[in-house]
Every structure is written in structure tokens, then in C-alpha cells.
N, C-alpha and C positions, 0 to 999 in steps of 0.2 A: 860491168856491166860494158856496155858495146861500144864502145866511142861510131854513131851516128852521125854523118851530114848528107842533108837536100839538098841539091842545087835545085832551084827551082825559079816557075814565071809566074807571075801571079793568072793569065790567063789559063793553067795549061790543066786540065779534070788529072790526068794521070797523077799532078804532084798531090792533089786533091783526096784523092784516095789511096796513096803512101802515106801523108800526113794523118789523115780519117784511122787507120790501119796502125798510126803506130801510136794515136792518142788513146785504141781503144786499148791496142796491150800495154800502154805503160810503157814505151820505151819512149826516151829522152833523147832529143836530138835536136842539132844547130842546123839551120835553115840558112841558107846563101840565095837571094832574087840575082840571079846575073842579068835582068833584066836592066839592073840597077848599079848591080854591083861586079866593077869590070877586073875588079882583082878576085876575085868569087870565078867568075866567069873563065880568067883565064885557066886557074885550077881546075876547072870544070872540064877544061880545052884539055889539060894536061893530063889528065885521069882517065880520060878517056875516049878522047883523040875524037871527039866529034859534039855539034851543038845542040843534039835532042837532050829535051831537060822530061821528065827528070832522070837527073842522075842521082843513084846513092852508095855512098861511102860509106862500109861497116867493116871498122877494125882494118880497114887495107884493099876489102876487096869490091869492088866495084858492080854496081849491079842498072845498067840504061833501062831506061824505064820501070813501070811500077810490076815488080816480080813478085807475086803476096809469096809462093813456095818456096820463093828463095832468099827470101827475106826471111821467112819467117823458119826455113833450116840453120841460114847464117844467126840468127839472133836465139835461135833454142827457145823459138814459141811453135805449143802442143796444137 
């Protein structure tokens, strides 16, 4: 099983879409709300070099935004 972390903000539509995609495909994930979690925000910026959300880390592979095809490939979802 992949190690998945998603960096989000409460008002982000694409964050919700990504989380719905994970739920639909039974993917466990850790969520960090970077609007409130300063350490999480710094971690996200360190990984992605930007402030936009969502940032999704799948086993060290970083996705900026909701890239359904890329995530499906990384997670081996048909």
C-alpha cells in the first residue's frame, strides 16, 4: 500500500476532488490542513516549492493539483 499525504485548505475544490477520488478507490491518506498547520505548510513548500494546493505526495512522488491520471498511475488504480 502506498504512503499518501495530501496538503489541503478547507475551501479548495480540487482538494475535495482528490480526497473523493482516494475514498472511491479505497486509498488511505494523511491530510494536512496547511491553512492551520504551519509545520505542514512548511513541509508542503519544501516538497513542492510553491503555495498552491492540493499538493499530494505518493511515496515521494509529488503532484501539484489534482492529476487524476498521474495519481491513478502512481497508485496502480485501473
